Backbone bond lengths (Angstrom), bond angles and torsions (degrees), N, CA, C in turn:
res aa  C-N    CA-C-N  psi(-1)  N-CA   C-N-CA  omega(-1)  CA-C   N-CA-C  phi
1 X - - - 1.453 - - 1.509 111.30 -
2 X 1.331 114.70 151.70 1.439 120.49 175.61 1.542 108.77 -120.59
3 X 1.313 113.82 142.23 1.464 120.94 -179.64 1.527 108.15 -127.77
4 X 1.322 114.89 146.90 1.464 121.66 172.88 1.495 107.12 -107.30
5 X 1.313 117.58 121.95 1.477 123.06 -176.71 1.513 107.47 -126.37
6 X 1.331 115.76 128.79 1.461 121.06 177.03 1.534 111.31 -78.68
7 X 1.313 116.10 122.25 1.472 122.05 -179.52 1.512 106.93 -124.11
8 X 1.350 113.82 140.01 1.473 121.37 178.37 1.515 109.20 -113.14
9 X 1.311 115.53 132.14 1.474 120.35 175.80 1.513 108.09 -100.43
10 X 1.329 116.35 126.50 1.462 122.06 -179.63 1.512 106.08 -111.61
11 X 1.306 118.12 119.38 1.458 121.30 -177.37 1.539 111.36 -105.88
12 X 1.318 115.13 146.27 1.474 120.81 -179.39 1.537 109.23 -120.64
13 X 1.287 117.82 136.33 1.438 123.54 176.24 1.500 109.54 -151.46
14 X 1.278 116.02 152.87 1.485 119.43 176.50 1.511 108.14 -128.90
15 X 1.312 114.05 156.82 1.445 120.44 178.45 1.538 108.97 -158.90
16 X 1.284 118.07 141.09 1.447 122.02 175.32 1.534 107.33 -91.94
17 X 1.323 115.16 122.24 1.481 121.37 -179.15 1.500 109.25 -118.20
18 X 1.316 116.73 130.83 1.468 120.60 179.22 1.530 108.82 -94.43
19 X 1.349 116.09 129.65 1.431 122.81 176.88 1.524 109.82 -132.66
20 X 1.319 116.58 157.35 1.463 120.95 176.58 1.518 107.49 -97.93
21 X 1.348 116.26 132.48 1.443 122.55 179.53 1.520 109.81 -158.79
22 X 1.334 117.40 164.23 1.459 119.71 179.92 1.516 112.16 -92.36
23 X 1.351 117.20 -12.91 1.467 120.95 178.08 1.506 109.32 -147.76
24 X 1.324 114.62 164.81 1.481 120.30 176.73 1.514 111.19 -61.39
25 X 1.326 115.46 -41.68 1.463 120.89 179.71 1.520 111.84 -60.55
26 X 1.323 116.55 -44.05 1.462 122.42 177.84 1.527 109.42 -64.39
27 X 1.316 117.28 -39.31 1.466 120.53 178.72 1.518 111.65 -63.66
28 X 1.320 116.53 -38.26 1.478 120.75 -179.78 1.526 109.36 -67.70
29 X 1.318 118.21 -36.64 1.455 120.71 178.74 1.524 109.95 -72.32
30 X 1.326 117.27 -43.62 1.462 121.83 -176.66 1.529 110.47 -65.42
31 X 1.319 116.83 -42.31 1.446 119.11 -175.83 1.534 112.61 -64.32
32 X 1.325 118.47 -27.99 1.466 120.71 176.22 1.525 110.57 -67.00
33 X 1.295 117.14 -36.09 1.472 121.51 176.22 1.543 111.65 -68.21
34 X 1.328 115.85 -39.27 1.459 121.82 -177.76 1.524 112.13 -75.78
35 X 1.327 116.88 -32.22 1.464 120.66 -173.65 1.538 114.44 -58.00
36 X 1.313 116.46 -29.61 1.477 119.79 179.40 1.510 114.41 -62.68
37 X 1.318 116.35 -21.27 1.458 121.28 -177.85 1.551 111.66 -98.60
38 X 1.332 116.46 3.04 1.465 121.26 -179.29 1.506 111.79 -98.07
39 X 1.342 116.61 156.37 1.460 122.43 173.70 1.523 108.18 -97.23
40 X 1.304 116.10 134.72 1.453 122.00 179.35 1.519 109.60 -118.07
41 X 1.321 118.28 140.43 1.460 122.14 172.40 1.520 107.95 -95.45
42 X 1.320 113.15 115.74 1.466 119.26 -177.67 1.531 109.21 -69.32
43 X 1.321 116.32 131.52 1.455 119.26 -179.15 1.516 113.36 -118.25
44 X 1.300 117.39 -2.91 1.470 120.69 177.05 1.550 107.56 -161.10
45 X 1.298 115.24 152.70 1.465 119.77 175.54 1.521 109.36 -152.35
46 X 1.295 113.74 160.82 1.454 119.47 176.15 1.522 106.84 -136.69
47 X 1.307 115.92 162.26 1.449 123.26 -176.68 1.530 108.35 -124.67
48 X 1.328 114.94 137.63 1.480 119.87 -179.42 1.543 107.87 -142.40
49 X 1.322 112.87 158.57 1.479 116.81 171.39 1.511 106.89 -71.00
50 X 1.307 116.82 148.07 1.451 122.60 -172.63 1.555 112.07 -55.43
51 X 1.336 118.09 -38.61 1.443 121.84 -179.72 1.502 112.16 -66.31
52 X 1.318 118.26 -33.51 1.480 121.66 177.94 1.512 110.32 -65.10
53 X 1.317 117.98 -35.33 1.462 122.63 -178.29 1.524 109.80 -65.87
54 X 1.350 116.94 -38.32 1.459 119.22 177.40 1.521 111.01 -55.79
55 X 1.361 116.58 -41.72 1.452 119.93 179.55 1.537 110.80 -64.83
56 X 1.323 117.29 -40.71 1.461 121.34 178.94 1.500 111.84 -63.89
57 X 1.337 115.43 -44.60 1.479 120.69 -179.00 1.533 108.69 -63.67
58 X 1.320 117.72 -44.77 1.458 119.83 179.81 1.531 110.58 -61.07
59 X 1.294 117.41 -42.57 1.484 120.36 -179.84 1.531 109.44 -64.16
60 X 1.323 116.64 -42.65 1.448 119.30 178.55 1.537 112.78 -64.87
61 X 1.334 116.50 -37.67 1.479 119.37 176.28 1.492 111.10 -64.14
62 X 1.324 118.55 -41.77 1.426 121.47 178.93 1.540 110.20 -64.74
63 X 1.324 117.92 -38.74 1.470 119.78 176.09 1.502 111.11 -63.09
64 X 1.330 117.59 -40.40 1.475 121.11 179.68 1.513 109.89 -65.62
65 X 1.345 116.97 -40.75 1.462 120.41 177.45 1.531 110.65 -61.51
66 X 1.325 115.64 -42.05 1.447 119.26 -178.89 1.527 110.87 -63.42
67 X 1.337 116.31 -41.52 1.449 120.14 178.24 1.537 112.33 -63.37
68 X 1.339 115.47 -40.18 1.468 118.95 178.36 1.516 110.91 -65.72
69 X 1.321 115.80 -41.26 1.482 119.39 178.27 1.504 110.92 -63.42
70 X 1.330 118.08 -37.51 1.469 120.48 178.56 1.536 110.59 -63.83
71 X 1.345 114.59 -39.13 1.481 118.61 177.84 1.528 112.23 -65.25
72 X 1.351 115.38 -41.51 1.479 119.81 177.23 1.501 109.97 -62.22
73 X 1.310 115.79 -40.33 1.467 120.54 -176.19 1.544 110.95 -64.52
74 X 1.317 117.85 -23.75 1.467 120.77 177.55 1.513 109.74 -68.11
75 X 1.318 117.45 -28.79 1.486 120.61 -178.13 1.530 113.90 -95.68
76 X 1.331 115.18 -20.07 1.460 120.29 -177.92 1.534 108.35 -109.17
77 X 1.313 117.66 132.61 1.452 122.16 -176.78 1.550 109.37 -111.72
78 X 1.327 115.90 160.61 1.494 120.34 177.57 1.519 109.25 -50.72
79 X 1.308 115.32 133.38 1.483 120.48 -179.82 1.523 112.58 97.37
80 X 1.344 116.53 -23.01 1.454 119.18 177.95 1.516 109.58 -72.52
81 X 1.348 116.22 155.86 1.447 120.14 173.65 1.530 109.57 -61.52
82 X 1.283 118.01 131.20 1.451 120.84 178.79 1.508 115.03 100.12
83 X 1.359 117.23 -16.81 1.484 120.56 -176.97 1.523 109.82 -59.19
84 X 1.330 117.52 -49.11 1.445 121.18 -176.18 1.521 110.66 -64.44
85 X 1.330 117.92 -37.92 1.485 119.12 178.05 1.490 112.36 -67.37
86 X 1.335 117.82 -39.75 1.486 121.17 178.90 1.527 109.68 -65.35
87 X 1.339 116.16 -44.41 1.462 119.33 -179.28 1.508 111.11 -63.77
88 X 1.352 117.93 -41.78 1.476 120.54 178.96 1.514 111.61 -65.77
89 X 1.338 116.58 -38.45 1.464 120.07 178.49 1.541 110.08 -66.34
90 X 1.329 117.88 -39.98 1.470 119.21 177.93 1.531 111.38 -63.00
91 X 1.318 116.50 -39.31 1.479 120.25 179.84 1.521 109.46 -66.02
92 X 1.319 118.71 -39.77 1.463 123.05 179.14 1.528 109.55 -63.92
93 X 1.334 117.16 -45.29 1.457 120.54 -179.89 1.531 110.68 -63.52
94 X 1.320 116.70 -41.39 1.457 121.65 178.64 1.524 110.92 -62.75
95 X 1.316 115.91 -39.06 1.463 120.17 179.42 1.527 111.17 -64.40
96 X 1.324 116.04 -40.26 1.472 120.59 -179.03 1.537 110.85 -71.74
97 X 1.326 116.95 -44.71 1.466 118.75 -175.49 1.497 112.94 -82.82
98 X 1.349 116.73 -25.46 1.452 120.57 -176.40 1.507 110.47 76.86
99 X 1.339 118.19 10.47 1.462 122.07 -179.67 1.511 109.79 -107.03
100 X 1.308 115.21 144.53 1.467 120.28 178.12 1.490 111.44 -108.62
């Protein structure tokens, strides 16, 4: 018998990129925009069934949402408009990811 199975290859590579910025935080934001135009030499990869990758991507998206919410929360204080929404969203993300 023959079977067709969807497999996803996930490659990992690192590169040091120099950017101009006024702070480390700005540099970290800027370098993500610049990185798309850079060439990376892949030094490791892993293989997964396509369905497994969906779970990884969703987990990573929830982690990214949680990080963004934490940044928003630094600017918004209890009692401000949006505080309750940010707090509720953080709790929902924590419930899904199981991470605190």
